[in-house]
C-alpha positions as CSV (number, residue, x, y, z in Angstrom):
1,M,-0.1,0.3,0.0
2,K,2.9,2.4,-1.0
3,W,0.1,4.6,-2.4
4,L,-0.9,5.5,0.8
5,L,1.6,8.1,1.6
6,P,1.2,9.8,-2.2
7,L,-2.1,10.2,-1.3
8,G,-1.7,11.6,1.9
9,I,-0.1,14.0,0.3
10,L,-2.5,14.6,-2.5
11,I,-4.7,15.4,0.3
12,F,-2.8,17.4,2.7
13,F,-2.2,19.7,-0.1
14,E,-5.7,20.4,-1.8
15,L,-6.6,21.5,2.1
16,V,-4.0,24.0,2.0
17,A,-5.4,24.8,-1.4
18,D,-8.9,24.9,-0.1
19,I,-8.0,27.5,2.8
20,V,-6.1,29.8,0.3
21,A,-9.0,30.0,-2.3
22,K,-11.3,30.6,1.1
23,K,-8.7,33.2,2.4
24,W,-8.7,34.2,-1.7
25,S,-12.5,34.8,-1.7
26,L,-12.9,36.9,1.1
27,V,-9.9,39.1,0.7
28,G,-8.7,38.7,-2.7
29,G,-5.4,39.4,-4.4
30,S,-3.6,37.6,-7.0
31,L,-0.8,36.1,-4.8
32,L,-3.7,34.2,-2.5
33,A,-5.0,33.3,-5.8
34,A,-1.6,31.6,-7.2
35,G,-0.5,29.8,-4.1
36,A,-4.8,28.3,-4.3
37,L,-3.6,27.2,-7.9
38,A,0.0,25.9,-7.0
39,A,-1.3,23.8,-4.3
40,Y,-3.8,22.9,-6.1
41,L,-1.0,21.9,-9.1
42,A,1.5,19.8,-6.4
43,A,-1.9,18.0,-4.9
44,N,-2.7,16.4,-8.7
45,T,1.1,16.0,-9.1
46,F,0.8,13.8,-6.2
47,W,-2.3,12.0,-7.1
48,L,-0.3,10.5,-10.5
49,F,2.0,9.2,-7.9
50,A,-0.7,7.4,-6.2
51,L,-2.3,6.5,-8.8
52,H,1.3,5.0,-10.1
53,N,1.9,3.2,-7.3
54,G,-1.2,1.1,-6.9
55,S,-4.3,3.2,-5.8
56,G,-6.8,2.8,-8.3
57,L,-8.8,4.9,-9.8
58,G,-11.9,4.2,-8.2
59,R,-10.1,3.1,-4.7
60,G,-8.1,6.2,-4.6
61,A,-10.9,9.1,-6.0
62,V,-13.4,7.6,-3.6
63,I,-10.9,7.6,-0.7
64,F,-9.4,11.3,-1.7
65,S,-13.0,12.9,-2.6
66,V,-14.2,11.6,1.2
67,V,-11.0,12.2,3.1
68,S,-11.0,15.7,1.8
69,A,-14.7,16.5,2.1
70,L,-14.6,15.4,5.2
71,L,-11.6,17.9,6.8
72,A,-12.7,20.2,4.9
73,V,-15.8,20.6,6.3
74,L,-13.9,20.1,9.7
75,I,-11.8,23.3,8.9
76,G,-15.2,25.5,7.8
77,V,-17.0,24.6,11.1
78,G,-13.6,25.1,13.0
79,M,-11.6,28.0,11.3
80,Y,-14.4,29.8,9.4
81,N,-17.7,29.2,11.9
82,E,-19.3,27.6,9.2
83,T,-22.8,25.5,10.1
84,V,-23.2,21.7,9.9
85,T,-26.9,21.0,9.2
86,R,-28.3,17.7,10.5
87,T,-28.9,16.5,6.8
88,Q,-25.4,17.5,6.2
89,L,-24.1,15.6,9.2
90,I,-26.1,12.6,7.9
91,G,-23.9,12.8,5.3
92,F,-21.1,12.8,6.8
93,V,-21.4,9.7,8.7
94,F,-22.4,8.0,5.6
95,G,-18.4,9.7,3.9
96,V,-17.1,8.3,7.3
97,A,-19.1,4.6,6.5
98,S,-17.8,4.3,3.0
99,L,-14.4,4.5,4.0
100,V,-14.9,1.5,6.1
101,L,-16.1,0.1,3.6
102,I,-13.6,0.8,1.2
103,F,-10.8,-0.6,3.7
104,W,-12.5,-3.4,4.3
105,E,-10.9,-7.0,3.3
């Protein structure tokens, strides 16, 4: 499972990009926009390494999507005081359940 490290780095850079993009949406500035784009580019570079090392398109994409979404919700709530509805919270639980099922062998 040597694809987990590049997938983890992908998720890290995606979250950095999301935070910088959110900051750009609040205050603007071309430097923030460029920083977000650079972080998204770095993230997708590690996606290539994850695929090359055996993550699989389906499994890797699901893990990336769910983990980055769950972490983005936590960052949105924790750093930006965004709210989560009951329905969204149920989706959050389903996301965690999907990760359990993806790794179940």
